[in-house]
C-alpha angles and dihedrals in degrees: 000000000000093000091054091053091052094051093046089053091053092049097048091048091054101038091094088057095047091051091055090072091065091233105101093071086059090049094052092047095050099041094046090050087056098041091106089073090066087060106032105058095277090126134019126276093249092058094044095051093047093047095047093047095053093041092048095047096046095033088232122162115232091257094051088047098050090046090048091052096050093045091051092048096052109026110024114086097173119117093239116131119231092218146013123262110226136171099247104035094039120017100034094036110082108238099197143006134060092317097045114162093021114136116225122214097222145012089245085070094062116118095170138355131184117257096245107176091224088062100042099038092048093050092046095048091048089052094049092051088048093052092049093049090048089045091225113189097211099068100177125116131221115244142198124183082219087076102046105037139056114277100159098124090037090055092055088061093045088055094062119114102172114025118075133196139180140215093291092069087067097043110029115103093252135001115276102252098222091054092043092053092047091054094048089049091057096044089042087224142086111269092223135353110215111091091348091136091059086070089068093061109089092198091055093045092051092049093045097045095039096124092049091046093051095044113101101194127046118253115255108217114208114225089244085070107026131004126202125207128197098201102107091186088066108139126220094359144079125250087253131049125209110221099173130037119233113171095192089116142077117292095252089051094048091046090059090044092053092049091054091046091048094050098043110026115018116095124253117259116255092239149355116240116203114199123218099203104282094315110078143350136212123216121206119186117232125218102247092210104042112087096170119135122222094276095043092047097053092241095118092048089052092050091052094048092051087052094054102269105135103169095031085220133132112228089217091231099300098093095246128103123185091283090047092246125109117240125220115261098242122217119218097214100172093173088060092045092048093052089050090049094051092052094047134088086246090074092052090057093052098037112125113231120184108194097198094058128091102202093183089077088075091061091064125087088231129042113204117210120210120209090242089069088072099059131059128194098219098180087057092051093048089051091051092050094049089053094061110104099206106020117193120241092262094053090049091052093049092046090054092045092053092048089052095046094048089055097046119095114220089234092054104040113128119223112274109185118053132205131200089249104155106048112150114252095359099116093234094298090130088079086075095053131071109244095227099053099035107139111170143324100277088179089104093051104058097172093056089042090057092044091056093046089049095050090045096060097037091055092047088054093045093046095052095043091050089057098037093244112152117232134155137198113261146188115346092357093062089042090060091046088056093066107041111344093265135091121264106274092230092055113107098193142013134250122213132168133211135187106258092245091059091044088059089048090052090050096047097048105028114021112131092010125138105229118205125198119236101277090222088063105037143315105258122146120195133184118214114212120179122186120249090234106062094128084067106089103173124077094245107168090355095238097118105037088136111070101197142349132218098212130197103228091205096057113011090238112140153192110237108222123197131178125222120215147144109283140154091253109131113256115260121251090253090070096050092109093051091047093051090053092048100041087058090069101027130067106202097188094055093042095051098038095096099028126099120243102248093201095067111111131179135294110350088356089065090070130085116229093270095051089048090053093055091049095050090051090058091043103032091143091068094058134063123243089248093053088049092049091048092051093051089050092052091046091055093048094051092044094053092044091051092048089059138271137173092269125108112269092016114163094032129113126232094264091052093047092051093056094043092052092045091054094040086053091229113147133189145191123227089264087065097249108149128201128169125231086240092064094041106044132111095025113217125233115233140143125263121181088351098303138094114280140166126230131187113272091241100038091167090046093053095045092049089065091059108028145028095257113201118237096225135061108217143078108349136171118211125172097330094320126104129203112214108193089194091064094032091231150099121243140181099265095226090050091048089052090054088051090053093050086205096167093041088244091156116048091194091064131074114248116228114238097213134060110268088234091056101030118188114226098243088056091067088078092052092051091052093049091046091049091059094039088058093050101251092136096146091051090050089048090055093050091046096050096044097048096104095045094050092043089054090055089052093050090048092051089046090058097042095053096040102125091187093068125069121243093257092049090051090048090052093051093047091050087056091047094051098041102037105025107031096061087061094060116112121215113279087225138039122251106270098224092050091046092055090043093054093038091057090052090047091054090051092050091046092051085058102042101038139231098287095061093040090058092048088052091049092051095045096048098040093047088056091046090050092054093048092050093050090048088056091052091050093050092050092046091050094046099247105105112150088214092072099045117095118203138191126240089273092055096252116142111257097181132352108214089187087080097055132071136048119274108239105230130170132293101046144134105216097126091058099069138016124259095235 
């Protein structure tokens, strides 16, 4: 209800602007001429009820409503919902399938439902409150992936009543066309969108399904791989179950396979972690054996009964349920439920407390790292865990993991994390997706792709800060931040690092937890997976260079997490100068002579590589040929190194290298990336994708060890991409040249008057207009929504490199920027769930009102957005941006940061060195 009012206020306040474009009259005429469709079966009952309820409440015309919906979908990144989720209009009204729009009488009649966060959060929170009130000892919750991941395509198949399919539908290279068409005819909808048109091309189908076409006999799938059920009345599931994953198929097929595997075979998480902004988190343990969803567990029924539903039956519009008494239309208000939870004693019971953490450090502008953060005494931790009388499930998992790790030799560790690396016709993009949670290509939907990446990193940063866990941006991720406070748009994942001590704390408290974004901020759900070999700090056989992943369960996209620690890994060539200076005053052989090698584990892991080779020679039957080959390779590498090379530390053994690296304060991840404490600490507070983040003290110094960092910040072309400082963004260079219309190739476009590489300010408006005229609407949306975040990064850099201010003056201004301005930044991208929710509604509206009015709405809303964005550029350019003005409670200006900082013009050399 509240979210509707917010949207209506925005719309009413902007109607005069929209009307100036001369399009609204056309919208009104066309929409009203087609209004009969809303009331004569031209659209389904769900859409009709939704439209009528919002229009009636807000007194909006159909044209105004359609414009509002499109505007909110594309240019509103706030977490406000467009509608209210209720029992009758949402849960008991079928949202898809052959009976779409039908109203059920009871939750007992549900065969499927969409995992709307308002539904699942409300029911979970009510259950937690009830368990606390009843003081139940067994405080674990039942769990089903069905409630906490996207099963939209899956549910379309669950809704089927006539069409049948077998295991081949989940495992063949591509869907069989006749069967796919029969399914889509019954559900009156496409099964999937991305690449769907390719199925209509006979030549493409013949080439794609070649192996299926050439096969004479049907494939027999063993039950260990796929199981078939004959019960057509089965609820919340398909007639087939995938028990093994095989990505040798198209993305849409594999997405369906993974959903089935996830629901029926993959284990429950150990816990649910509920985030409260970036302040706190609450950990709820999950029953490992109870896979019931909220309807099967009785949680939903209990919720409804507590909200006055006695019969749990819909009255089907006649006022009479089975009891002859009308039940209330319950609202699932999860924001209200969460506020109640946070203020209750229940929250205190579930609050996560990590005794070893000083959360106050995150409130400082600089986070100082001590060298003890980069070593962990694992035997001592194991001893402590074994002494706990009643360890919780996370402690049990962590202890087991440490024991496995201590017994695992780096040369023999099997690969732990898995990627969907072999998906057919996916151009290797599966390497950037977790196999278990893969849920579709996304590469043909660049806007949703960017939204998911944006939500992913924002939630990782909020999650770690809420628990005081130290993490900083690394590799290509911090490189992207250096430019405009965002990741490079071509990156498919994120790279972050942690000190090894905090990686262990992450593993102990949250490994195998499903981490859920504060529902008042978004709807993200992320699975944390830490390898079972984190005590191994050298690359070994190279299978486990990544220590952990923070995985979006609705797409499989992830954050790569690596720990930095002391190890015996030979120093990288980039640290040759540091090593020569240090070795002149440090004798590693004498120093390490009487010291134990801390990396020695137990069993085979207690051996160095030469000892392991001798052991395998005597027990070769216990090892595979690949393992023996890898051991020989590592032996040769170590022997050559100890015999002397031109590398730093050459001639030293692993124990000597360990103690040299420790004293040098040079730390590495398992992928052999080194950084010194001097480059890292103190970590500097900044903003990345609109939320608080930490970066190394010497960002340029760190990046120079990995990349050929340019000296100048300005226009730049790299591998077909161009950075345009005036628009704060990277673009495909060929696309950018089309916007510029430099050669007047398109007479319908305006030609910019200045070169792209030295763009005059007025030409920004021409570029924005041309971008929209060429149909790059999604690219424009990304620029529009990210403007405040990218402007923040520009202002931060202007203050950092202002040579007219002292260091203390700059620190003071940066403190104001981070504490007073940063909290006002909105997300540079819309919540992915909410975007898809509104996009599905928009498509339904579009199917009703037709292409003509949709194009008119596009033009009206996007013309307005273009003018707004141009006004923001002008205000920033003229030094009067409201974003950088801090005011007191009376609205008086306290400080205007527009007047501070050095404008970064070309030429410059600010990327060559660090500001402090």
